[in-house]
OpenMM code with the backbone's topology and positions (N, CA, C; nanometers):
from openmm import Vec3, app, unit

residues = "MET PRO ARG VAL LEU VAL VAL ASP ASP ASP PRO MET VAL GLY ALA THR ILE GLU VAL LEU LEU GLN ARG GLN GLY PHE ASP VAL THR LEU ALA ASP GLY GLY GLU THR GLY LEU ALA ALA LEU GLU SER GLN VAL PHE ASP VAL MET LEU VAL ASP ILE PHE MET PRO HIS MET ARG GLY PHE GLU SER ILE ARG ILE PHE HIS GLU ARG ALA PRO THR THR PRO LEU ILE ALA MET SER GLY TYR ALA PHE ALA SER SER ALA SER PRO SER PRO ASP PHE LEU ARG MET ALA LEU GLU LEU GLY ALA THR ARG CYS LEU ARG LYS PRO PHE THR PRO GLU ALA LEU LEU THR THR ILE ARG GLU CYS LEU ALA GLY ALA GLY GLU SER ALA GLN PRO LYS ASP LYS LYS GLU ALA PRO".split()
positions = [
    Vec3(7.5576, 10.0666, 9.9709),
    Vec3(7.7194, 10.0762, 10.0350),
    Vec3(7.8353, 10.1980, 9.9419),
    Vec3(7.8603, 10.3061, 9.9913),
    Vec3(7.9366, 10.4009, 9.9164),
    Vec3(8.0785, 10.3472, 9.9000),
    Vec3(8.1149, 10.3569, 9.7946),
    Vec3(8.2862, 10.2980, 9.7537),
    Vec3(8.3706, 10.4508, 9.7440),
    Vec3(8.4664, 10.4193, 9.8315),
    Vec3(8.5534, 10.5101, 9.8346),
    Vec3(8.6980, 10.4726, 9.7879),
    Vec3(8.7746, 10.5646, 9.7529),
    Vec3(8.9215, 10.5329, 9.6966),
    Vec3(9.0101, 10.5808, 9.7895),
    Vec3(9.0751, 10.5284, 9.8241),
    Vec3(9.1914, 10.6102, 9.9001),
    Vec3(9.3255, 10.5943, 9.8622),
    Vec3(9.3925, 10.6936, 9.8168),
    Vec3(9.5276, 10.7194, 9.7539),
    Vec3(9.6181, 10.7837, 9.8587),
    Vec3(9.6991, 10.6873, 9.8859),
    Vec3(9.7781, 10.7288, 9.9979),
    Vec3(9.9177, 10.6451, 9.9963),
    Vec3(10.0681, 10.7185, 9.9696),
    Vec3(10.1883, 10.6322, 10.0077),
    Vec3(10.2185, 10.5729, 10.0995),
    Vec3(10.1412, 10.6317, 10.2173),
    Vec3(10.1797, 10.5710, 10.3488),
    Vec3(10.1024, 10.4569, 10.3990),
    Vec3(10.1641, 10.3625, 10.4113),
    Vec3(10.0883, 10.2135, 10.4331),
    Vec3(9.9861, 10.2519, 10.5839),
    Vec3(10.0468, 10.3050, 10.6817),
    Vec3(9.9867, 10.3225, 10.8329),
    Vec3(9.8876, 10.4174, 10.8142),
    Vec3(9.8613, 10.5167, 10.7089),
    Vec3(9.7733, 10.6048, 10.6996),
    Vec3(9.6627, 10.5495, 10.5999),
    Vec3(9.7109, 10.4664, 10.5106),
    Vec3(9.6012, 10.3890, 10.4203),
    Vec3(9.5342, 10.2905, 10.5001),
    Vec3(9.6183, 10.2168, 10.5422),
    Vec3(9.5156, 10.1067, 10.6413),
    Vec3(9.4479, 10.1756, 10.7352),
    Vec3(9.5021, 10.2651, 10.8239),
    Vec3(9.4047, 10.3287, 10.9263),
    Vec3(9.2770, 10.3838, 10.8873),
    Vec3(9.2618, 10.4625, 10.7397),
    Vec3(9.1579, 10.5148, 10.6815),
    Vec3(9.0671, 10.4024, 10.6307),
    Vec3(9.1107, 10.2699, 10.5892),
    Vec3(9.0599, 10.1756, 10.5423),
    Vec3(8.9746, 10.1144, 10.6647),
    Vec3(9.0496, 10.0911, 10.7653),
    Vec3(8.9603, 10.0176, 10.8454),
    Vec3(8.8520, 10.0851, 10.9542),
    Vec3(8.8967, 10.2266, 10.9442),
    Vec3(8.7826, 10.3114, 10.9995),
    Vec3(8.6766, 10.3305, 10.9109),
    Vec3(8.6819, 10.3488, 10.7553),
    Vec3(8.5638, 10.3510, 10.7022),
    Vec3(8.4983, 10.2087, 10.6487),
    Vec3(8.5499, 10.1244, 10.6663),
    Vec3(8.5009, 9.9744, 10.6589),
    Vec3(8.4040, 9.9585, 10.7812),
    Vec3(8.4747, 10.0128, 10.8941),
    Vec3(8.3885, 9.9562, 11.0272),
    Vec3(8.2769, 10.0693, 11.0171),
    Vec3(8.2359, 10.1662, 10.9155),
    Vec3(8.1223, 10.2348, 10.8986),
    Vec3(8.0303, 10.2084, 10.7637),
    Vec3(8.0998, 10.1144, 10.7386),
    Vec3(8.0229, 10.0548, 10.6151),
    Vec3(8.0144, 10.0953, 10.4756),
    Vec3(8.1505, 10.1344, 10.4374),
    Vec3(8.2023, 10.1920, 10.3292),
    Vec3(8.3020, 10.0781, 10.2346),
    Vec3(8.2717, 10.0714, 10.1379),
    Vec3(8.3528, 9.9702, 10.0655),
    Vec3(8.4916, 10.0461, 10.0180),
    Vec3(8.6168, 10.0281, 10.0542),
    Vec3(8.7255, 10.0809, 10.0280),
    Vec3(8.7872, 10.0030, 9.9420),
    Vec3(8.8709, 10.0955, 9.8690),
    Vec3(8.9462, 10.0516, 9.7895),
    Vec3(9.0908, 10.1372, 9.8126),
    Vec3(9.2022, 10.0303, 9.8547),
    Vec3(9.3061, 10.1026, 9.8853),
    Vec3(9.4376, 10.1610, 9.7973),
    Vec3(9.4633, 10.2319, 9.7365),
    Vec3(9.5877, 10.2511, 9.6327),
    Vec3(9.7056, 10.3026, 9.7032),
    Vec3(9.8249, 10.2431, 9.6892),
    Vec3(9.9516, 10.3438, 9.7895),
    Vec3(9.9906, 10.3957, 9.6642),
    Vec3(9.9491, 10.4561, 9.5609),
    Vec3(10.0337, 10.5806, 9.4691),
    Vec3(9.9083, 10.6395, 9.3903),
    Vec3(9.9763, 10.7612, 9.3315),
    Vec3(9.8843, 10.8007, 9.1656),
    Vec3(9.8491, 10.6916, 9.0936),
    Vec3(9.9766, 10.6128, 9.0381),
    Vec3(9.9542, 10.5282, 8.9419),
    Vec3(9.8472, 10.4208, 8.9625),
    Vec3(9.8593, 10.3669, 9.0703),
    Vec3(9.7740, 10.2656, 9.1240),
    Vec3(9.6118, 10.3035, 9.1432),
    Vec3(9.6264, 10.4355, 9.1936),
    Vec3(9.4939, 10.5058, 9.1932),
    Vec3(9.4366, 10.5010, 9.0963),
    Vec3(9.4888, 10.5443, 8.9945),
    Vec3(9.4430, 10.5762, 8.8434),
    Vec3(9.3739, 10.4496, 8.7874),
    Vec3(9.4789, 10.3524, 8.8286),
    Vec3(9.4055, 10.2308, 8.7765),
    Vec3(9.2938, 10.1728, 8.8358),
    Vec3(9.3090, 10.2087, 8.9525),
    Vec3(9.1510, 10.1602, 9.0346),
    Vec3(9.0494, 10.2292, 8.9515),
    Vec3(9.0638, 10.3445, 8.9335),
    Vec3(8.9672, 10.4714, 8.8943),
    Vec3(8.9024, 10.4310, 8.7582),
    Vec3(8.9876, 10.3863, 8.6788),
    Vec3(8.9719, 10.3417, 8.5485),
    Vec3(8.9030, 10.1996, 8.5433),
    Vec3(8.8848, 10.1279, 8.6561),
    Vec3(8.8394, 9.9978, 8.6491),
    Vec3(8.6618, 9.9844, 8.7244),
    Vec3(8.6748, 10.0983, 8.8090),
    Vec3(8.5852, 10.0923, 8.8931),
    Vec3(8.5308, 10.2219, 8.8954),
    Vec3(8.3960, 10.2447, 8.9754),
    Vec3(8.3237, 10.3794, 8.9934),
    Vec3(8.3013, 10.4048, 9.1278),
    Vec3(8.3557, 10.5356, 9.1539),
    Vec3(8.3659, 10.5400, 9.3441),
    Vec3(8.2898, 10.6691, 9.3400),
    Vec3(8.2445, 10.6886, 9.4684),
    Vec3(8.1596, 10.7857, 9.5194),
    Vec3(8.2218, 10.9139, 9.5961),
    Vec3(8.3052, 10.8590, 9.6432),
    Vec3(8.4059, 10.9671, 9.7067),
    Vec3(8.5905, 10.9307, 9.6687),
    Vec3(8.6802, 11.0396, 9.6297),
    Vec3(8.7996, 10.9955, 9.6309),
    Vec3(8.8715, 11.0635, 9.7413),
    Vec3(8.9772, 10.9864, 9.8267),
    Vec3(9.0310, 11.0690, 9.9067),
    Vec3(9.1777, 11.0532, 9.8625),
    Vec3(9.2686, 11.1694, 9.8338),
    Vec3(9.3826, 11.1532, 9.7570),
    Vec3(9.4795, 11.2630, 9.8428),
    Vec3(9.6220, 11.1678, 9.8454),
    Vec3(9.7014, 11.2853, 9.9407),
    Vec3(9.7652, 11.3552, 9.8215),
    Vec3(9.8272, 11.4981, 9.8817),
    Vec3(9.8779, 11.5677, 9.7852),
    Vec3(10.0301, 11.5079, 9.7349),
    Vec3(10.0933, 11.5019, 9.8423),
    Vec3(10.2399, 11.4719, 9.8509),
    Vec3(10.2474, 11.3000, 9.8169),
    Vec3(10.3015, 11.2716, 9.7120),
    Vec3(10.3210, 11.1205, 9.6901),
    Vec3(10.4613, 11.1310, 9.5979),
    Vec3(10.5075, 11.0007, 9.5989),
    Vec3(10.6115, 10.9885, 9.5408),
    Vec3(10.5655, 10.9645, 9.3789),
    Vec3(10.6729, 10.9830, 9.2857),
    Vec3(10.6193, 10.9793, 9.1450),
    Vec3(10.5123, 11.0716, 9.0663),
    Vec3(10.4022, 11.0610, 9.1370),
    Vec3(10.3061, 11.1708, 9.0917),
    Vec3(10.3436, 11.2940, 9.1810),
    Vec3(10.3826, 11.3647, 9.1747),
    Vec3(10.4500, 11.4996, 9.2631),
    Vec3(10.3299, 11.5962, 9.2670),
    Vec3(10.3657, 11.6779, 9.3699),
    Vec3(10.2858, 11.7881, 9.4111),
    Vec3(10.0906, 11.7874, 9.3545),
    Vec3(10.0761, 11.8414, 9.2710),
    Vec3(9.9300, 11.8478, 9.2553),
    Vec3(9.9017, 11.7998, 9.1211),
    Vec3(9.9912, 11.7364, 9.0571),
    Vec3(9.9551, 11.6546, 8.9602),
    Vec3(9.8696, 11.5452, 8.9669),
    Vec3(9.8415, 11.4720, 9.0675),
    Vec3(9.7557, 11.3651, 9.1015),
    Vec3(9.6540, 11.4290, 9.1083),
    Vec3(9.6029, 11.5309, 9.1692),
    Vec3(9.4855, 11.5726, 9.2173),
    Vec3(9.4376, 11.6471, 9.0748),
    Vec3(9.5020, 11.6896, 9.0152),
    Vec3(9.4345, 11.7732, 8.8606),
    Vec3(9.4225, 11.6402, 8.7587),
    Vec3(9.5129, 11.5361, 8.8013),
    Vec3(9.4343, 11.4165, 8.7044),
    Vec3(9.3443, 11.3155, 8.7386),
    Vec3(9.3105, 11.2983, 8.8631),
    Vec3(9.1950, 11.2310, 8.9408),
    Vec3(9.0777, 11.3042, 8.8924),
    Vec3(9.0695, 11.4502, 8.9139),
    Vec3(8.9411, 11.5422, 8.8833),
    Vec3(8.9180, 11.5022, 8.7254),
    Vec3(9.0242, 11.5330, 8.6491),
    Vec3(9.0137, 11.5292, 8.5123),
    Vec3(8.9395, 11.3985, 8.4667),
    Vec3(8.9633, 11.2989, 8.5182),
    Vec3(8.9192, 11.1186, 8.4825),
    Vec3(8.8107, 11.1294, 8.5494),
    Vec3(8.7656, 11.1822, 8.6635),
    Vec3(8.6204, 11.1668, 8.7200),
    Vec3(8.5599, 11.2846, 8.7813),
    Vec3(8.5258, 11.3766, 8.6684),
    Vec3(8.5215, 11.5434, 8.7193),
    Vec3(8.3820, 11.5444, 8.8376),
    Vec3(8.2844, 11.4339, 8.8225),
    Vec3(8.1898, 11.4392, 8.8870),
    Vec3(8.1771, 11.3686, 9.0353),
    Vec3(8.2938, 11.2970, 9.0490),
    Vec3(8.3338, 11.2331, 9.1995),
    Vec3(8.3986, 11.3212, 9.2542),
    Vec3(8.3428, 11.3459, 9.4126),
    Vec3(8.4077, 11.4441, 9.5158),
    Vec3(8.5311, 11.4038, 9.5637),
    Vec3(8.6270, 11.4948, 9.5437),
    Vec3(8.7774, 11.4640, 9.5945),
    Vec3(8.8123, 11.5107, 9.6803),
    Vec3(8.8670, 11.4538, 9.8207),
    Vec3(8.9276, 11.5259, 9.9295),
    Vec3(9.0516, 11.5022, 9.8964),
    Vec3(9.1382, 11.6290, 9.9097),
    Vec3(9.2607, 11.6369, 9.8846),
    Vec3(9.3216, 11.6020, 10.0826),
    Vec3(9.4294, 11.5348, 10.0928),
    Vec3(9.4782, 11.5370, 10.2135),
    Vec3(9.6299, 11.6010, 10.2139),
    Vec3(9.6719, 11.6446, 10.3095),
    Vec3(9.8194, 11.6900, 10.3220),
    Vec3(9.8448, 11.7104, 10.4604),
    Vec3(9.9968, 11.6415, 10.4829),
    Vec3(10.0258, 11.6800, 10.6365),
    Vec3(10.1341, 11.7372, 10.6105),
    Vec3(10.2120, 11.8093, 10.5049),
    Vec3(10.3128, 11.8821, 10.4697),
    Vec3(10.2947, 11.9889, 10.5599),
    Vec3(10.4604, 12.0225, 10.6024),
    Vec3(10.4396, 12.1405, 10.6843),
    Vec3(10.5893, 12.1610, 10.6631),
    Vec3(10.6332, 12.2920, 10.6838),
    Vec3(10.7488, 12.3448, 10.6709),
    Vec3(10.7910, 12.3805, 10.7831),
    Vec3(10.9415, 12.3295, 10.8125),
    Vec3(11.0465, 12.3144, 10.9242),
    Vec3(11.0524, 12.4767, 10.9708),
    Vec3(11.0452, 12.5751, 10.8922),
    Vec3(11.0711, 12.7024, 10.9423),
    Vec3(10.9307, 12.7984, 10.9250),
    Vec3(10.9302, 12.8348, 11.0693),
    Vec3(10.7753, 12.9367, 11.0562),
    Vec3(10.8218, 13.0745, 11.0466),
    Vec3(10.9423, 13.1020, 11.0333),
    Vec3(10.9746, 13.2310, 10.9891),
    Vec3(10.9616, 13.2744, 10.8392),
    Vec3(10.9160, 13.2096, 10.7442),
    Vec3(10.8873, 13.2595, 10.5818),
    Vec3(10.7265, 13.1931, 10.5924),
    Vec3(10.6421, 13.2746, 10.5461),
    Vec3(10.5226, 13.2055, 10.5510),
    Vec3(10.4776, 13.0911, 10.4031),
    Vec3(10.4556, 13.0059, 10.4534),
    Vec3(10.4062, 12.8834, 10.3503),
    Vec3(10.3190, 12.8857, 10.2505),
    Vec3(10.3337, 12.8313, 10.1638),
    Vec3(10.2201, 12.8292, 10.0515),
    Vec3(10.0732, 12.7479, 10.1029),
    Vec3(9.9697, 12.7981, 10.0440),
    Vec3(9.8775, 12.7129, 10.0958),
    Vec3(9.8242, 12.5950, 10.0171),
    Vec3(9.8621, 12.4843, 10.0335),
    Vec3(9.8626, 12.3806, 9.9286),
    Vec3(9.7529, 12.3289, 9.9431),
    Vec3(9.6649, 12.3434, 10.0532),
    Vec3(9.5436, 12.2882, 10.0196),
    Vec3(9.4298, 12.3860, 9.9430),
    Vec3(9.4502, 12.4846, 9.9598),
    Vec3(9.3673, 12.6066, 9.8577),
    Vec3(9.4282, 12.5570, 9.7076),
    Vec3(9.5270, 12.5336, 9.7180),
    Vec3(9.6028, 12.5150, 9.5982),
    Vec3(9.5379, 12.3920, 9.5371),
    Vec3(9.5162, 12.3094, 9.6079),
    Vec3(9.4106, 12.1589, 9.5809),
    Vec3(9.2982, 12.2132, 9.5305),
    Vec3(9.2078, 12.3156, 9.6215),
    Vec3(9.0796, 12.3178, 9.5604),
    Vec3(9.0896, 12.3885, 9.4236),
    Vec3(9.1861, 12.4586, 9.4241),
    Vec3(9.1466, 12.5186, 9.2840),
    Vec3(9.1836, 12.3990, 9.1571),
    Vec3(9.2755, 12.3047, 9.1876),
    Vec3(9.2806, 12.2072, 9.0774),
    Vec3(9.1491, 12.1186, 9.0774),
    Vec3(9.0695, 12.1493, 9.1728),
    Vec3(8.9714, 12.0529, 9.1291),
    Vec3(8.9059, 11.9718, 9.2439),
    Vec3(8.9645, 11.9997, 9.3749),
    Vec3(8.9449, 11.9138, 9.5225),
    Vec3(8.8132, 11.9784, 9.5730),
    Vec3(8.7205, 11.8926, 9.6057),
    Vec3(8.5845, 11.9401, 9.6669),
    Vec3(8.6290, 11.9781, 9.8164),
    Vec3(8.7032, 11.9093, 9.8717),
    Vec3(8.7321, 11.9298, 10.0091),
    Vec3(8.8872, 11.9304, 10.0549),
    Vec3(8.9409, 11.9590, 10.1691),
    Vec3(9.0743, 11.9279, 10.1961),
    Vec3(9.0625, 11.9166, 10.3295),
    Vec3(9.1492, 11.8051, 10.3544),
    Vec3(9.1919, 11.7702, 10.5208),
    Vec3(9.3394, 11.7653, 10.5509),
    Vec3(9.3814, 11.8717, 10.6458),
    Vec3(9.4940, 11.8719, 10.6767),
    Vec3(9.5578, 11.7533, 10.7877),
    Vec3(9.6434, 11.6590, 10.7569),
    Vec3(9.6914, 11.5465, 10.8372),
    Vec3(9.7368, 11.6131, 10.9615),
    Vec3(9.7680, 11.5575, 11.0781),
    Vec3(9.6416, 11.4745, 11.1306),
    Vec3(9.5123, 11.5012, 11.1178),
    Vec3(9.4391, 11.4247, 11.1185),
    Vec3(9.2665, 11.4724, 11.1112),
    Vec3(9.2202, 11.3623, 11.2055),
    Vec3(9.0961, 11.3951, 11.2761),
    Vec3(9.0241, 11.2994, 11.3451),
    Vec3(8.9446, 11.2045, 11.2794),
    Vec3(8.8992, 11.0963, 11.3202),
    Vec3(8.7931, 10.9792, 11.2397),
    Vec3(8.6764, 11.0863, 11.2084),
    Vec3(8.6348, 11.1593, 11.3218),
    Vec3(8.5074, 11.2556, 11.2980),
    Vec3(8.5202, 11.3413, 11.1876),
    Vec3(8.6415, 11.4248, 11.1933),
    Vec3(8.6404, 11.4981, 11.0684),
    Vec3(8.6516, 11.4395, 10.9519),
    Vec3(8.7239, 11.3301, 10.9235),
    Vec3(8.6969, 11.2383, 10.8013),
    Vec3(8.5749, 11.2260, 10.7555),
    Vec3(8.5250, 11.1307, 10.8718),
    Vec3(8.3947, 11.0646, 10.8272),
    Vec3(8.2670, 11.2239, 10.7976),
    Vec3(8.2790, 11.2878, 10.8805),
    Vec3(8.1904, 11.4514, 10.8249),
    Vec3(8.2010, 11.4869, 10.7099),
    Vec3(8.3502, 11.4764, 10.7043),
    Vec3(8.3896, 11.5505, 10.5070),
    Vec3(8.3392, 11.4419, 10.4400),
    Vec3(8.3494, 11.3191, 10.4381),
    Vec3(8.3191, 11.2173, 10.3309),
    Vec3(8.1469, 11.2395, 10.3202),
    Vec3(8.0805, 11.2323, 10.4416),
    Vec3(7.9457, 11.2526, 10.4301),
    Vec3(7.9005, 11.3741, 10.3669),
    Vec3(7.9703, 11.4981, 10.4058),
    Vec3(7.9303, 11.6284, 10.3400),
    Vec3(7.9189, 11.6150, 10.2016),
    Vec3(8.0544, 11.5442, 10.1257),
    Vec3(8.0738, 11.5153, 9.9818),
    Vec3(8.0065, 11.4310, 9.9239),
    Vec3(7.9319, 11.3249, 9.9834),
    Vec3(7.8372, 11.2249, 9.9164),
    Vec3(7.6855, 11.2904, 9.9609),
    Vec3(7.6621, 11.3933, 10.0161),
    Vec3(7.5299, 11.4534, 10.0117),
    Vec3(7.5005, 11.5557, 9.9478),
    Vec3(7.6431, 11.6076, 9.8838),
    Vec3(7.6358, 11.7285, 9.8035),
    Vec3(7.6797, 11.6696, 9.6746),
    Vec3(7.7172, 11.5211, 9.6730),
    Vec3(7.7707, 11.5115, 9.5022),
    Vec3(7.6372, 11.5145, 9.4101),
    Vec3(7.5164, 11.4848, 9.4442),
    Vec3(7.3715, 11.5327, 9.3648),
    Vec3(7.3836, 11.6755, 9.2956),
    Vec3(7.4026, 11.7671, 9.3682),
    Vec3(7.4175, 11.9037, 9.3244),
    Vec3(7.5242, 11.9626, 9.2741),
    Vec3(7.6410, 11.8991, 9.2849),
    Vec3(7.7861, 11.9424, 9.2240),
    Vec3(7.7697, 11.9433, 9.1030),
    Vec3(7.6826, 11.8467, 9.0258),
    Vec3(7.6509, 11.8418, 8.8595),
    Vec3(7.5915, 11.9859, 8.8090),
    Vec3(7.5358, 12.0490, 8.9103),
    Vec3(7.4751, 12.1845, 8.8719),
    Vec3(7.5631, 12.3075, 8.8816),
    Vec3(7.5539, 12.3775, 8.7929),
    Vec3(7.6360, 12.5110, 8.8130),
    Vec3(7.5712, 12.5664, 8.9506),
    Vec3(7.6591, 12.6274, 9.0401),
    Vec3(7.6410, 12.6797, 9.1580),
    Vec3(7.6413, 12.8194, 9.1587),
    Vec3(7.6497, 12.8982, 9.0898),
    Vec3(7.6879, 13.0475, 9.0797),
    Vec3(7.5812, 13.1206, 8.9694),
    Vec3(7.4988, 13.0198, 8.8910),
    Vec3(7.3873, 13.0469, 8.8075),
    Vec3(7.2767, 13.0848, 8.8927),
    Vec3(7.2099, 13.1895, 8.8834),
    Vec3(7.0607, 13.1819, 8.9459),
    Vec3(6.9737, 13.1997, 8.8642),
    Vec3(6.8446, 13.1377, 8.8643),
    Vec3(6.7642, 13.1301, 8.7509),
    Vec3(6.7151, 13.2917, 8.7718),
    Vec3(6.6555, 13.3343, 8.6267),
    Vec3(6.5862, 13.4752, 8.6276),
    Vec3(6.4614, 13.4716, 8.6411),
    Vec3(6.4233, 13.5576, 8.7176),
    Vec3(6.2792, 13.6090, 8.7586),
    Vec3(6.1858, 13.5690, 8.6489),
] * unit.nanometer
topology = app.Topology()
chain = topology.addChain("A")
for resn in residues:
    res = topology.addResidue(resn, chain)
    for name in ("N", "CA", "C"):
        topology.addAtom(name, app.Element.getBySymbol(name[0]), res)
């Protein structure tokens, strides 16, 4: 049974993801913020991490960077529902920034249950190959 760490400060989002994943046979640990997520990461091993980008206390991308540093081989899915009120100015691509800090995949909230499950399954399927450098090719 794959173990998933879900870190989100919104109790409704966390509970919804937890119920969805448990119904699909995942073992879910829910953390309501970066600090509790890191504590869980230090006491357990997870197959996948779902981490909200914007949470109180651990601001911005600090959480993504720290989670990736603590468990570099565990796929990390960054989630964000952040949007700018003004469409007149171009907004930064927060999900791309998360990828640069170590996220394996990104999900923009709101996402469908199917999108979440597909992303998790892709991460689980690719977890074994992520330990290998992807850009090196064997010499002939």
